[in-house]
N, C-alpha and C positions, 0 to 999 in steps of 0.2 A: 416311627410311624402309626399313626394314631386308629386306636380300635372305634368300631361303628357298628351299634347294633341294632337291627329294623326288625320291628314288631309289626309283624303279619304279612303276609302271601299274596294279597292283592296286588291288580295292577300298579297302583300307586306305590307298593312297598318294595315291588319285584324293579321298577324303574328307580327306584332312589338307592337300591344296594345296587346296581348296575352305575351310577351315576357317582356315585361314592365309591366304588372299586376304582373309576376309571380316575379318578382323582388322586389315587395310590393308598385311600384307607384300608385296612383290615376289615372286612366285614361277616359280620353273622346275620345270617337272618333265621328269625324264629316263628314258625306259626302252628297255630294249635290245629289243624286239619291233617288228613293223611296226607295228601298231596300240596302242592303251590297253587295257584287263584283266587285265592279267597271266598267269592260268592263263584267264581267260574270253575266249580266241581262240575266233574262228570259222573252220573250215572249210566250202569248198564243192565238192563234186567231182560232177561230172554232174549238176544241179540239184536234187542234195541237197544241205541245208545244215546243219551240225551246232554245237552250242556247246560248245566243250573246256573250260568250266568247271565253276560251281557253276550246278548246274539247280533247285535248291531254294529258294525265295524267302520267308521270315520275317521277320517282322518289318519291314513294307514302310514304318514310319513313319521309321526309321531312314534311307531315301533321302529322304522327304518335306521332313526338317530339314534337309537339303542344299541342297535347291531356295527352301527357306524363309529361309536366311542372305541370300539376295538378293532377297527379296521375292518368289519366285515359285513357283508349284503344277505340281509334279511331272506330274500328270495331263495339263499344258499338251504334256508332253515325251514321256511315254511312258505308256501303257496297262495295269496289273494287273487280271489277272483270278485268281479264284479257283478252285482246284480241288476237283474232287470226285469221286470220293476223292482223298485226298491222296495214299497208297499201296494198292495190291493187291500183297499178300503171299504167293505159291504155293509150298506146301509139297509136300515130297518125298512124300507120302501122296496128290497129287491134290488135295487140298482148297485152299481160298485164303480170304483173310481181306481185306476192304477198312476201312481206316483212312481216320476223316476228319469232314467234315462236322458235324452238333453231337456233343453227349456224348450225345442218345439215338440217334442215326444208329450209335455205337461200341458201345453198351451192347448194340442189337439184335443187332450184328455178334457180340460175342462172346457173347449167349447161344443164337446159331445156331452155334457152336463147342462151348462149355464154359458151361452155364448156371451154373455154380457160381462161375465167375471175377467174376461182373456185380457182384457187392458187393467183390469185391477190387479190382478195377477203380475202383470209385468212390474207395477207400480210398488205391488209387496216385495217383490223379491228386489228390485231395487232398495227399496226402503233398510230390507233385511239387510242387505251389503255393506249399508253404510253405520249398521248398527255392529257388523261382524268385524270392519277393519277398525272400531273401537274397541269393541268387549274380546276378540280373538286375537286379531293382531295384536294390538299393543297392550292390553292386559294380562291375558290368560296366562302367562307365565312370569307376570311380574308382580315383586310383593305387594301385599297390603297389608302390611304389620303397621303403618306409620297412616294416621288419621289425615296429615296432610298429602298423599297418594291419593287418598277417597275425595279431598276437598279440591285436588286440581281437576278432578274429572266431571262435578257436577256439569258445568256450561256443556259440557259433550253430553253427557246424559240427558241433560234438558232440551237440549236441541234437537237431540234424536227423538224424544217422546216417552224417555225409559221410564218417565213416573205412570205408563199407562200400562194397562195388564195386555198380554199377550192376545186373549179376545178379543180386547179393543183395538189392539192394531191391526186385528184379520179381518176385523168385520168393517172395518175402514174401509176396506178394499173390497172387499168380497160380498157380494149378498147372499151367494146361497147356501142356505143352512147345512147342506150337505158337505158344502165345501169349505164353510168356516171351520166347521169340524177337523176335518181332514187336516189344516192348516194350521189347527190351536194345540193340536194334541199334544206337541214337541216338550213341553214343563211335564206332560207327564212320564215319559222315556227318563226323567231324571229327580222324578220324586214331588214335582210340583204341578201345582192348580190352575189351570189355564185364567182360571178367571180372578185367581189373585197372584200369579207370577209376571213380577216388572218384564217387560217385552225385551228388555236387554236379552232373554233366550230366544229371543226370535231369530237370532244369530247361527240358531241351529238350524235352520228351512237353507240358508247361505251356506252353511258348512258343507250340508249335503249337498247342495249343489254344485260346490265347488272340488271337492273333492270325491263325491258321489260315496256308494256303500258297499262294501267288500263284505265276502265271508273268506276266511282261510279254511281251508281246504282239512278237512281232520276235526273241523270245528274249533270254538274257544280253547275246548283243551288243549288240542294238538299246538294252536299258540303259546300256552300256559309251556308247554311241554318244551314248544323251540327255546321259548326265555329262558326256562330252566338249564338247558343246554349250553347255553351261553353265562348262564352264573358260574355253571360248574367251571366250564372251560377259561373261564378270568379269576376264578379262583376265589370265588365267594362262598363263605360254608353255611349250609342247610341244614337248619336244624326243625322236622316235622313232627305233627304229633306232641308239642311243647306248648303248653298256655302258659302267658305271664299273667303273674299276679300281682307283681308290683314293678314299681321302678323307685329304687333308693335315691336319696335325694341330700346334700350335702350345698348348705348354703343356695345360691342360683344354681345350682347344678345339678346336674341326672351323673350318679356316678355306676351304677350298678342296675341292672336286669334282673328280678326275681322270678323263679318261676313256680310254678305250683309243685312241682317237684322236689324242691328243696335246693335247687342249683341256683347260682348267681354269674352272671355274666357283668366282668368290668367292661365300660364301655366311655370312651372320652366325648362320643358322639349317638344320640339315640332319635331315631326316626320313629313314631309311630303310623301305621298304617290301621291301626283299632279306630271302630267308631270313638269318634272326638266326645261326646259324651259318657259313653263307658272309660274313655282312660281318665277324663277328669274325675267323676265319680269314685270307680273303684280303683284305680291302678296309682294315685296318687295322694298323699294327706291331704285333706279338707282344709286343715289347718297351717297348710304350707299354701295356700291359693287367697289370693288378696279378696274380699268383701265383695267388689266391684265385679271380679270376676266369676264369683260363687254366682252372685243376682244375674250375671249376663247368662250362666247356664241355667239356672231355673226359667229363664223367660225364653228360651230356644223351643223352636217349635220342630219335633219329627215331623219326616214325612209320612205319607201313606202306607198301610200296609200291601203286601201283595200274596195272594194264594196262585201256588203254581202249581197247574196240574199236569203229569208227564204220561205219556203214553203211546204204548204203538197202533199199528194196524195192519191187517191180514190183506187190504187191498190198499191201492194208492188212490190219492185225491188231488191228481192233476191240475183241477180247477184252482188250487189254493196254490196260492206265490209261495214262496219260499217267505215272507213277511206277511202275514194277513190281519188286517183290525177288521174286527167285527164289532160295530156299535148298534146298541139298542137303542129303542126310542128314542128313551132321555136321557140326556145330555148333560145341562146345567145341573139340575134337580140331581140327578147320581151323583155327578162330582162333589155334590154339596153334603150330600151324606157320608162317601168316602172321608172326607176330610175333617166334616164336622159333627158327623153323626156318632152312636153310641152303640147303635145295631146294625146290623149286617142288611145292607140294602136286598130288597128282593128279587132286583136284576143287577145287570152288569153288562162293561163293554169287555171285549178280549182282544188282546195281541196272540197271535198263533204263530210258533214258529215251527216250520216244515225243513230242514235242513235236509231231507232227502228229495226234496227239489234240486238240489245243488248238486251235493253230495250223498250218493246213495250207499256208503258204506255205514249208516248211520241205519241202518234197516236190513232185516235181512230181503233176498229177492221178492220182487213184489211188492214189498210192506213199504207203509210209512213209518216215520218217526216222529211225533209232538211234542211241543211243550206249550203250553196254553196257561197265558196268565193274565189275573184279573185282581186289577187295583181294588183293595177293601180298606176300611177301617185298619190302625196300626193298635197296638195293643192298651193305647190310653181308651179305647171301647171296649166295655165286658164281656167280648163275644165270647161264647163256649165253643172255643175250636173241636174240641174232641166230638163232641156232639154234632155242629155245623160244616165240618170239613167234609165229612160223606154226602150231606145233603146237599153243600156245594156242589161238589164232583157231581151228582145224579142230574142238579140241572141245568150245569154246562153241557153234558154230555146230552140230554135232550134240546138243548138248543144249537145247539150244533147239528145234531140230526135232522132236527126240524129245517133247517135252511140251507147250510153249504157244506152239509157233510151227512149225505142220506146213507141211512144202513150203518150208522157208527156204532150203534150197542148193539151189533150182530160181529163188529168187526173188532172192536177194541179190546185190544191186550194187554197186560200185566201194566195197569195203571197204579199211579202212586201220586202222592201232593207234599206240597208244602206248604206251610200256614206262617202267619206272624211268629207265632209261639216257637216254630222251627229257626227264623230266622235270630231269635234271642238268644236259642239254645247252643246253636252250631255257630253261629258268628258274631254273638255278644253284641247282637244289632238294638241298639237301648230301644225301649218302647217296641220293638220285632219291625222297625221303620223300612222298608226295601232300600231306601237310599238316603241312612243318615238323615241331617238334617233338614227341612224343606226347604227350598231357593226361593223363597221371600224377600221383596228387596231389603228387609230389615235382617238379613239374616243374611246378605250377599258382600261381596270385597272385605272391606273392615269390619263390617258386623259380622262376620261368618266367624268361624274358630281360625286365628291366625295360623301359617305355617310355621312359624316360631312359637314358641310359648310366651305368652304372657310373662311369667315368672320366671322360668328357667332358661338361660339362656343358651344350652346346648341340647333342649330338644324339640324337636324339628317334627311338626304332621303334616301327612298327605293325606289321599285318599278322599273320597264320597262328601265329606262332612268340613272339609278345607277349602280354600278358594283355589282354585276356580268354581267347583263344585262338581258333581256328581257327571257320571258316563264316562267310557273309556276316553275319551279328548281329554275332559277335565282333570281325571286322575293321575293321567298321564305327566299334565302339565302341570299338578301339583309338586309332582316328584323334581321339574323345574325351577318353579321355584325354590324352594329347597337348597336344589345346588347355586342358585344365586345367594340366598341367603347365606351357606355355608359358607360359599367361596368369598363371598365378601368380608364374613366375619374374619377368616383364616388371614386373609391378607391386611387387613385391623392390623391383627395379632404379629404382625411382620414376619 
């Protein structure tokens, strides 16, 4: 029975470990954090609980599949509840737009904002469905380690207009500037610039429509706990608070995983859920990597960084939905500064998570718990975060108090934040990026980090930096890709 070592306990690593175990491998998962979940950690301050990682759950069947591998039901471990609305958008002119529910609900909201865009939305949704059928249904769990696979899809991608950006596609169908913003933010949820990201990522819109958006009761942390329980029951060994320093190789094979503590774990198969840029820069000898691959790494562009503010309030804000998106006056200019600037922008747009809207256990009675995320430049911008962090927190609190959270400064409690420096230190995220490499066309599919190493036959990669990309459905699908690659290879060995 072969030994598999999985490096990293994010959703991609967890899913890969479960899939390997279901195929009969002995599996050990190693992670540097105190608990599983990767960036999906849980923070508790003075009775306020905060999920630190992903908070939007789509395509729940991908989690169901993991439990079904062992003849079990996900619903016996954790409850998923649908949200309505999925998002509430607040615009700088004081208007708002609720997105979610049925297509008819969304059409009514669009008619309230701009009746002229109702038919345009229907056409946008139909176009998104066509992209979804190619980009997700056919390709999300298919290996892209061969350029031939990519070339076969070029006609489909051209036919669907995937050479256009997300912003260009949305603007083709919608005329109201507020609606254009609302329906072009999907790339930001996976680390992309709507003005640069190929519109193949517009499939996210139909993905949300097809399976809706859910919340795991107890939060993302409770979902991680449910998966950990499944892992333990299935015989997977879990080794936490252990940082992998290197992967030992012999020829074209990885033979062991070395830890900073000096331990060595022998391996027939290695799966990395680490940031691929960190993996190749720091965990594997550069001399073993072909020159063209080193060039590919140098040209990879990271996603933007994230500033995440956590706090509780001693009053509740029922007018804020579970997921609220607060958009400032500037849009294109702000996004350009986030992705290409070398200073911290003066303004910001915010994603606000209020889990107490659905699950009151996140805060003491009569209180709310919040997670406020602002996209910011990554560490390639020379921002003095120890100085700028407190100032940005203050500006965010004042902006929310002035608009949608009156009295916030009097009711805020137990505030703390994370910056790109924390992402780099805690998660070994290259350049402190929030979503690994950016989802540009030239960094997607075959151009992205491959799910099987280009020069080590038994090293596989999962997670946000690999195909098909960031976001919970993406990283879960990356484990399905590895499942296909690894099993195909085993069959080839007979």
